[in-house]
KEMIDO-860351 format. One line per 4 residues: number of its first residue (from 0); for each residue x, y, z of N, C-alpha, C. Coordinates in steps of 0.2 Angstrom, whole numbers, plus 5000, padded with zeros to 4 digits. Example, Ala and Ser with C-alpha at 12.3 -4.5 7.8 and 13.67 -1.06 7.14 Angstrom:
<atoms>
0	5066 4972 5039 5062 4978 5039 5066 4984 5039; 5064 4989 5035 5068 4995 5036 5064 5000 5039
</atoms>
This chain:
<atoms>
0	5141 5410 4976 5142 5408 4969 5144 5415 4967; 5148 5415 4963 5151 5419 4960 5151 5421 4952; 5149 5424 4949 5148 5425 4941 5153 5423 4939; 5153 5419 4933 5161 5420 4929 5162 5422 4923
4	5154 5424 4919 5157 5427 4914 5156 5437 4914; 5161 5441 4911 5160 5446 4915 5153 5449 4910; 5152 5456 4916 5147 5461 4915 5147 5466 4910; 5144 5470 4908 5144 5475 4903 5149 5479 4905
8	5155 5483 4903 5158 5485 4904 5164 5484 4909; 5165 5477 4908 5170 5471 4912 5173 5468 4905; 5178 5464 4906 5182 5458 4902 5186 5463 4897; 5189 5469 4899 5193 5472 4894 5202 5467 4892
12	5200 5467 4885 5207 5463 4880 5214 5466 4883; 5215 5471 4882 5220 5475 4882 5223 5474 4889; 5231 5474 4886 5237 5474 4892 5236 5479 4893; 5235 5482 4901 5234 5489 4901 5243 5491 4903
16	5247 5488 4903 5257 5488 4902 5256 5494 4908; 5253 5493 4913 5256 5502 4916 5265 5502 4920; 5267 5499 4917 5276 5500 4917 5276 5505 4913; 5272 5507 4907 5274 5513 4903 5273 5517 4903
20	5268 5518 4909 5264 5526 4911 5271 5531 4914; 5276 5528 4918 5282 5531 4921 5286 5532 4916; 5286 5531 4909 5293 5530 4905 5291 5536 4900; 5292 5541 4900 5291 5546 4894 5294 5544 4886
24	5300 5540 4886 5302 5540 4882 5301 5535 4877; 5298 5530 4882 5294 5525 4879 5288 5526 4876; 5285 5532 4880 5277 5534 4878 5277 5536 4872; 5281 5543 4869 5282 5545 4865 5283 5540 4861
28	5287 5537 4861 5289 5530 4856 5280 5526 4852; 5278 5525 4858 5272 5520 4856 5265 5527 4854; 5268 5534 4854 5265 5536 4852 5264 5539 4845; 5270 5537 4842 5273 5538 4836 5273 5532 4831
32	5272 5527 4835 5272 5520 4831 5266 5519 4827; 5268 5517 4820 5262 5516 4815 5258 5513 4816; 5260 5507 4823 5253 5504 4825 5250 5508 4829; 5250 5511 4832 5246 5514 4836 5239 5517 4833
36	5233 5516 4834 5228 5519 4836 5225 5523 4840; 5220 5527 4839 5218 5531 4845 5209 5532 4845; 5208 5531 4850 5199 5532 4849 5196 5538 4852; 5193 5542 4848 5192 5548 4849 5185 5549 4853
40	5184 5552 4858 5180 5555 4862 5178 5561 4862; 5174 5564 4858 5172 5570 4859 5164 5574 4864; 5166 5578 4868 5160 5577 4874 5158 5572 4878; 5162 5567 4877 5161 5560 4880 5158 5556 4876
44	5156 5558 4869 5154 5552 4865 5160 5551 4862; 5159 5543 4861 5163 5540 4856 5164 5538 4847; 5169 5539 4846 5169 5537 4838 5167 5532 4835; 5158 5529 4832 5159 5526 4831 5157 5522 4824
48	5158 5517 4819 5157 5516 4811 5150 5511 4814; 5146 5512 4811 5137 5510 4811 5136 5507 4807; 5141 5503 4800 5140 5499 4797 5144 5494 4794; 5145 5486 4793 5139 5485 4795 5135 5485 4802
52	5139 5485 4806 5135 5485 4814 5139 5488 4816; 5137 5493 4825 5142 5497 4829 5150 5495 4830; 5155 5499 4829 5160 5497 4831 5165 5502 4834; 5168 5502 4838 5173 5507 4840 5178 5512 4835
56	5178 5516 4831 5183 5519 4825 5188 5522 4830; 5194 5516 4829 5200 5518 4830 5203 5522 4822; 5209 5525 4827 5211 5529 4820 5217 5532 4820; 5222 5534 4817 5227 5535 4817 5229 5544 4818
60	5232 5544 4822 5233 5550 4824 5233 5557 4819; 5235 5556 4814 5233 5559 4809 5227 5563 4806; 5222 5559 4808 5215 5557 4806 5211 5563 4810; 5215 5565 4818 5214 5568 4823 5215 5576 4825
64	5217 5579 4820 5220 5586 4821 5214 5590 4828; 5208 5589 4828 5204 5591 4834 5206 5588 4839; 5210 5583 4841 5211 5579 4845 5216 5582 4848; 5221 5586 4845 5228 5585 4847 5232 5590 4851
68	5226 5598 4851 5228 5603 4853 5229 5605 4861; 5229 5609 4863 5234 5611 4871 5227 5609 4874; 5219 5608 4872 5214 5606 4877 5213 5598 4875; 5214 5597 4872 5213 5588 4872 5218 5584 4877
72	5215 5579 4877 5217 5574 4884 5219 5566 4878; 5225 5564 4880 5229 5559 4878 5231 5554 4882; 5226 5549 4882 5227 5544 4889 5232 5537 4884; 5235 5531 4888 5236 5528 4885 5231 5522 4888
76	5228 5517 4886 5226 5512 4887 5227 5506 4888; 5233 5505 4883 5236 5498 4884 5239 5497 4879; 5240 5489 4877 5242 5485 4871 5238 5480 4867; 5236 5480 4862 5231 5477 4860 5237 5470 4856
80	5241 5467 4858 5244 5461 4853 5250 5466 4852; 5251 5469 4856 5257 5474 4856 5258 5481 4852; 5252 5482 4850 5250 5488 4847 5245 5492 4852; 5248 5498 4851 5247 5503 4856 5239 5506 4856
84	5235 5508 4861 5230 5509 4861 5229 5516 4867; 5226 5520 4861 5225 5526 4868 5216 5528 4866; 5216 5533 4871 5210 5537 4870 5210 5545 4870; 5207 5548 4865 5209 5556 4864 5202 5558 4866
88	5204 5563 4871 5198 5567 4874 5197 5575 4870; 5192 5577 4869 5191 5585 4865 5183 5587 4867; 5184 5594 4870 5177 5596 4872 5176 5601 4868; 5169 5604 4867 5165 5610 4865 5166 5610 4857
92	5166 5613 4851 5165 5617 4846 5161 5612 4842; 5162 5611 4835 5159 5608 4829 5161 5601 4832; 5153 5596 4829 5155 5589 4830 5162 5588 4824; 5167 5585 4827 5171 5584 4821 5171 5579 4816
96	5165 5577 4815 5164 5573 4810 5160 5577 4805; 5157 5583 4806 5155 5587 4800 5158 5590 4794; 5165 5589 4797 5169 5591 4790 5177 5589 4792; 5180 5590 4787 5188 5588 4790 5189 5581 4789
100	5195 5579 4790 5195 5574 4788 5190 5566 4793; 5187 5570 4798 5183 5561 4802 5176 5563 4797; 5174 5566 4791 5170 5566 4789 5169 5559 4787; 5163 5557 4787 5159 5552 4783 5165 5545 4786
104	5169 5548 4793 5172 5540 4796 5168 5537 4801; 5161 5541 4803 5159 5538 4808 5154 5543 4812; 5152 5541 4819 5147 5545 4821 5149 5546 4829; 5149 5551 4834 5150 5551 4841 5143 5548 4843
108	5143 5545 4848 5136 5542 4852 5138 5542 4859; 5134 5540 4861 5132 5542 4869 5134 5532 4871; 5138 5531 4876 5141 5528 4879 5137 5521 4881; 5132 5523 4885 5126 5519 4889 5123 5515 4883
112	5120 5518 4878 5116 5514 4874 5120 5510 4868; 5125 5511 4867 5130 5511 4862 5134 5503 4866; 5135 5502 4874 5138 5495 4876 5136 5491 4875; 5128 5491 4873 5125 5482 4871 5122 5481 4866
116	5128 5485 4861 5127 5483 4853 5134 5481 4851; 5139 5482 4855 5146 5481 4854 5148 5474 4856; 5153 5472 4853 5158 5465 4858 5158 5470 4866; 5157 5461 4870 5160 5463 4877 5165 5469 4878
120	5173 5465 4874 5180 5470 4874 5178 5475 4875; 5177 5477 4868 5175 5483 4866 5171 5489 4871; 5165 5486 4874 5162 5491 4880 5166 5491 4885; 5171 5486 4890 5178 5487 4893 5180 5491 4892
124	5184 5494 4886 5188 5498 4884 5184 5505 4884; 5180 5505 4879 5174 5510 4880 5173 5514 4888; 5172 5508 4892 5171 5511 4898 5177 5514 4902; 5184 5510 4901 5191 5513 4903 5191 5521 4900
128	5190 5520 4892 5191 5526 4890 5188 5532 4894; 5179 5531 4892 5176 5536 4895 5177 5539 4902; 5178 5533 4908 5180 5535 4913 5188 5541 4915; 5191 5537 4911 5197 5543 4912 5196 5549 4909
132	5196 5549 4903 5192 5555 4898 5188 5562 4904; 5184 5559 4907 5179 5562 4911 5182 5564 4916; 5185 5562 4919 5191 5563 4925 5195 5567 4924; 5197 5568 4916 5201 5574 4917 5198 5580 4915
136	5194 5580 4911 5188 5585 4910 5185 5589 4918; 5184 5583 4924 5181 5586 4929 5188 5589 4934; 5194 5590 4932 5203 5589 4937 5207 5594 4932; 5203 5599 4932 5208 5603 4926 5212 5611 4932
140	5209 5609 4937 5212 5614 4943 5214 5608 4949; 5220 5613 4952 5223 5607 4958 5217 5607 4964; 5214 5603 4969 5212 5603 4974 5214 5606 4981; 5221 5607 4978 5226 5608 4985 5226 5618 4985
144	5228 5619 4978 5230 5626 4977 5226 5632 4972; 5221 5626 4968 5215 5630 4962 5219 5631 4957; 5227 5629 4958 5231 5634 4952 5230 5626 4943; 5229 5628 4939 5229 5623 4934 5232 5617 4932
148	5231 5611 4932 5237 5605 4933 5236 5603 4924; 5241 5598 4925 5241 5595 4916 5241 5589 4918; 5242 5586 4912 5241 5576 4911 5248 5574 4915; 5248 5569 4918 5254 5564 4920 5253 5559 4919
152	5259 5553 4918 5259 5547 4920 5253 5543 4913; 5254 5547 4907 5250 5543 4903 5243 5543 4903; 5241 5549 4906 5233 5549 4907 5230 5547 4916; 5234 5543 4919 5234 5542 4925 5235 5545 4931
156	5237 5552 4933 5238 5556 4934 5239 5563 4930; 5237 5569 4934 5239 5575 4936 5240 5581 4940; 5244 5584 4937 5250 5587 4941 5250 5597 4943; 5248 5597 4948 5248 5606 4948 5254 5608 4945
160	5253 5613 4942 5260 5617 4940 5261 5623 4942; 5256 5622 4948 5260 5629 4953 5266 5624 4955; 5273 5629 4953 5279 5626 4956 5279 5625 4963; 5276 5630 4969 5275 5627 4975 5272 5623 4977
164	5270 5620 4974 5262 5614 4975 5265 5608 4973; 5265 5608 4967 5263 5603 4962 5262 5596 4963; 5255 5598 4968 5252 5591 4971 5250 5585 4965; 5250 5581 4965 5248 5574 4963 5240 5572 4964
168	5237 5571 4959 5231 5569 4959 5229 5562 4954; 5226 5558 4957 5225 5553 4953 5216 5549 4953; 5214 5546 4945 5210 5544 4945 5208 5543 4951; 5201 5540 4951 5198 5539 4956 5190 5533 4954
172	5190 5530 4957 5186 5525 4958 5180 5526 4965; 5173 5527 4962 5169 5526 4971 5166 5519 4969; 5167 5517 4976 5164 5507 4976 5157 5513 4978; 5152 5505 4977 5146 5508 4977 5143 5501 4978
176	5138 5498 4983 5135 5494 4985 5129 5491 4981; 5127 5487 4978 5121 5486 4976 5118 5478 4979; 5113 5476 4980 5110 5471 4982 5104 5468 4983; 5104 5463 4980 5098 5461 4982 5097 5457 4988
180	5090 5460 4992 5089 5457 4997 5082 5451 4996; 5085 5446 5000 5080 5440 5000 5078 5438 5009; 5069 5435 5007 5068 5433 5014 5064 5427 5013; 5065 5422 5013 5061 5416 5011 5061 5416 5004
184	5055 5415 4999 5054 5415 4995 5050 5423 4990; 5055 5427 4994 5053 5435 4991 5057 5439 4991; 5059 5442 4987 5066 5449 4986 5062 5455 4986; 5067 5460 4989 5065 5467 4990 5069 5469 4985
188	5064 5473 4980 5066 5477 4975 5063 5486 4978; 5066 5490 4974 5065 5499 4976 5064 5501 4969; 5060 5508 4969 5058 5512 4963 5061 5517 4966; 5067 5521 4963 5069 5527 4962 5067 5533 4958
192	5066 5539 4959 5061 5542 4956 5066 5545 4952; 5072 5543 4950 5075 5543 4943 5075 5540 4939; 5071 5533 4939 5070 5528 4936 5068 5529 4929; 5069 5526 4923 5065 5530 4917 5057 5529 4916
196	5055 5523 4919 5047 5521 4919 5046 5521 4925; 5040 5520 4926 5038 5522 4932 5035 5513 4935; 5036 5509 4931 5038 5503 4931 5041 5499 4933; 5048 5501 4935 5054 5500 4933 5055 5500 4942
200	5056 5493 4944 5060 5492 4950 5066 5488 4951; 5072 5490 4955 5078 5487 4954 5080 5485 4963; 5086 5481 4961 5090 5480 4967 5091 5487 4971; 5092 5487 4979 5093 5494 4981 5100 5495 4980
204	5104 5502 4980 5109 5503 4981 5111 5510 4984; 5119 5509 4986 5123 5516 4989 5129 5514 4989; 5132 5521 4990 5138 5521 4992 5142 5520 4996; 5148 5517 4998 5152 5514 5002 5155 5522 5007
208	5152 5519 5011 5156 5526 5017 5164 5526 5018; 5167 5530 5021 5174 5530 5023 5175 5526 5029; 5179 5521 5027 5179 5517 5034 5175 5512 5035; 5169 5509 5030 5164 5505 5031 5168 5499 5025
212	5167 5493 5028 5167 5487 5025 5161 5487 5020; 5161 5481 5015 5156 5481 5009 5152 5476 5014; 5150 5475 5018 5145 5471 5022 5142 5477 5027; 5145 5480 5030 5139 5484 5031 5137 5491 5029
216	5142 5493 5022 5138 5497 5020 5131 5494 5014; 5130 5488 5014 5124 5485 5013 5119 5485 5016; 5121 5483 5025 5117 5484 5028 5114 5490 5030; 5119 5494 5030 5116 5502 5032 5111 5505 5026
220	5114 5504 5020 5109 5506 5016 5104 5504 5013; 5102 5498 5014 5095 5494 5016 5091 5495 5022; 5094 5498 5027 5092 5500 5035 5090 5508 5033; 5092 5511 5028 5091 5518 5027 5084 5519 5023
224	5088 5515 5017 5081 5517 5014 5074 5512 5013; 5076 5509 5017 5070 5502 5016 5067 5499 5024; 5071 5503 5029 5070 5500 5036 5069 5492 5038; 5075 5489 5035 5075 5481 5034 5082 5479 5035
228	5081 5476 5041 5088 5473 5045 5092 5466 5040; 5097 5468 5038 5099 5464 5034 5105 5460 5037; 5106 5451 5039 5111 5450 5042 5116 5448 5037; 5117 5439 5035 5120 5436 5031 5121 5440 5026
232	5128 5442 5021 5129 5446 5015 5133 5440 5012; 5133 5440 5006 5139 5437 5000 5137 5440 4993; 5145 5440 4994 5148 5444 4987 5145 5440 4980; 5141 5442 4975 5140 5438 4971 5146 5441 4960
236	5146 5447 4963 5151 5451 4957 5151 5456 4957; 5155 5460 4953 5156 5468 4953 5156 5469 4944; 5152 5475 4945 5154 5480 4937 5157 5485 4936; 5162 5488 4933 5164 5495 4931 5156 5498 4927
240	5158 5505 4931 5151 5512 4927 5153 5516 4925; 5155 5517 4921 5160 5524 4921 5154 5530 4920; 5148 5531 4924 5145 5537 4923 5147 5540 4931; 5150 5543 4932 5157 5544 4930 5161 5539 4929
244	5162 5536 4935 5168 5531 4938 5165 5528 4943; 5161 5521 4944 5158 5519 4951 5163 5512 4949; 5162 5508 4954 5163 5501 4954 5157 5496 4957; 5151 5496 4955 5148 5494 4958 5150 5484 4962
248	5147 5484 4966 5148 5480 4971 5143 5473 4972; 5140 5470 4969 5134 5465 4969 5134 5461 4974; 5132 5461 4978 5130 5456 4984 5122 5456 4984; 5121 5449 4989 5117 5446 4990 5114 5445 4998
252	5110 5447 5001 5107 5448 5008 5103 5445 5010; 5101 5443 5015 5097 5440 5020 5093 5444 5026; 5086 5445 5024 5081 5450 5027 5080 5447 5033; 5080 5449 5041 5078 5448 5046 5071 5451 5049
256	5068 5456 5044 5062 5455 5046 5057 5457 5038; 5052 5461 5039 5050 5461 5034 5044 5466 5032; 5042 5472 5037 5042 5478 5038 5044 5482 5033; 5041 5486 5028 5048 5490 5023 5044 5498 5026
260	5050 5501 5028 5050 5509 5030 5053 5512 5025; 5049 5514 5020 5055 5519 5013 5059 5525 5017; 5063 5527 5015 5064 5536 5017 5063 5536 5009; 5058 5541 5011 5056 5545 5003 5062 5550 4999
264	5069 5551 5002 5072 5556 5000 5076 5552 4994; 5075 5544 4996 5079 5538 4993 5076 5534 4987; 5070 5534 4989 5063 5529 4986 5058 5530 4986; 5055 5530 4979 5048 5530 4980 5043 5526 4980
268	5046 5518 4981 5042 5514 4983 5047 5508 4984; 5045 5502 4988 5050 5497 4988 5044 5491 4990; 5044 5485 4987 5040 5479 4988 5043 5472 4988; 5041 5469 4992 5042 5460 4990 5040 5458 4984
272	5042 5454 4983 5042 5452 4976 5045 5443 4977; 5038 5440 4974 5039 5431 4973 5042 5431 4966; 5046 5426 4967 5049 5424 4960 5045 5421 4955; 5038 5420 4956 5034 5420 4951 5030 5426 4948
276	5033 5432 4952 5029 5438 4951 5035 5441 4946; 5041 5439 4947 5046 5444 4944 5050 5438 4940; 5047 5432 4938 5051 5429 4934 5048 5430 4926; 5042 5433 4925 5038 5434 4917 5043 5439 4914
280	5046 5444 4920 5049 5451 4917 5056 5446 4911; 5060 5442 4914 5063 5439 4909 5062 5437 4904; 5055 5435 4902 5052 5431 4897 5050 5438 4890; 5050 5443 4892 5050 5448 4888 5054 5453 4885
284	5053 5455 4879 5060 5460 4878 5060 5466 4880; 5056 5470 4884 5057 5476 4888 5058 5475 4894; 5058 5467 4895 5059 5467 4903 5053 5469 4908; 5049 5468 4905 5042 5470 4910 5035 5465 4911
288	5032 5463 4915 5028 5460 4917 5024 5462 4914; 5021 5458 4909 5015 5459 4904 5009 5460 4907; 5008 5458 4911 5002 5458 4917 5001 5461 4922; 5006 5467 4925 5008 5469 4931 5011 5474 4930
292	5013 5480 4935 5018 5485 4934 5022 5484 4938; 5026 5478 4933 5033 5478 4937 5038 5477 4931; 5043 5480 4931 5048 5482 4926 5056 5480 4928; 5060 5477 4926 5066 5477 4930 5073 5481 4925
296	5078 5480 4927 5085 5482 4923 5085 5478 4917; 5087 5483 4913 5090 5477 4906 5098 5476 4908; 5099 5472 4904 5104 5466 4905 5112 5470 4905; 5111 5476 4902 5119 5479 4904 5119 5482 4911
300	5115 5481 4914 5116 5483 4923 5117 5477 4926; 5121 5479 4931 5122 5471 4935 5115 5470 4939; 5111 5475 4943 5105 5471 4945 5101 5468 4941; 5102 5468 4935 5097 5463 4931 5102 5455 4932
304	5105 5456 4932 5109 5447 4935 5109 5446 4941; 5107 5450 4943 5108 5448 4953 5098 5446 4952; 5096 5450 4952 5089 5448 4952 5088 5440 4947; 5091 5442 4939 5091 5435 4938 5094 5428 4941
308	5097 5429 4943 5102 5425 4948 5097 5421 4955; 5094 5425 4958 5091 5423 4962 5084 5420 4961; 5079 5422 4957 5074 5419 4951 5076 5414 4949; 5079 5412 4946 5083 5405 4945 5088 5399 4948
312	5083 5402 4955 5087 5399 4961 5096 5395 4963; 5097 5400 4957 5106 5398 4958 5110 5400 4964; 5107 5405 4967 5114 5409 4973 5106 5408 4976; 5109 5410 4984 5103 5412 4990 5109 5415 4995
316	5106 5419 4997 5109 5425 5002 5109 5421 5008
</atoms>
């Protein structure tokens, strides 16, 4: 069974209008259109209006002088009912909302905590914007010859400025498998040392290697991290994760053994847990079992929904 509702950061409502990206004249027209609006990201923080509730703060380009210089990145996101939408990125300097046109127009906030407070579609647009602006921040120089690069194709490419190189570089998305492994009435959850609390446990996860299928990646990662052999693997759902730019591929797997042997470089702990042990986490506002040492990720993470699907018995590996 696959999930029908989009995860946080999925469900983008924009028409990406990819055909426009290779048409400079049409792109220039859209930039100058009175209907065009721009979403500013300063140091990867997005401009938001906070009252009466958080919303992305789209602005006309006239309000964004700090985002129009040589160091700014302008990315075409798509069309909203025919109206052009762009992301505008800038780095460094003073917070643009402290003075000038943007003063009093909103605040720049981090994407992760904001995503749960804004509508699903806005969170998806935020993911698209942050991932692309971050990619431009990281690729100012050519990986082939080391020369500076310039933005191309409306933000979906960078081109080497060296006339003898002219290499083209494109945004990348890194595939990550994240899997809920089960055996009979127990599931396997692990604890990473980077987790925010000592009670946090989650589904295991890892990057897909080159030349590796999703199923192979699931089996390899679980065996490496926890010493568990995985048999059948089924797909559940996926989630864009713009930190910086990954695609979380959610799977369910069937364990063929029970003895856990953790890789201490990857995990601090791993445990088999029953549905009865995990279910109280979904009844708590902080997703933690009141009478134990267990906490699960919040709903903005695909791991939360993989665990929930298993607890509710709606899916099985």
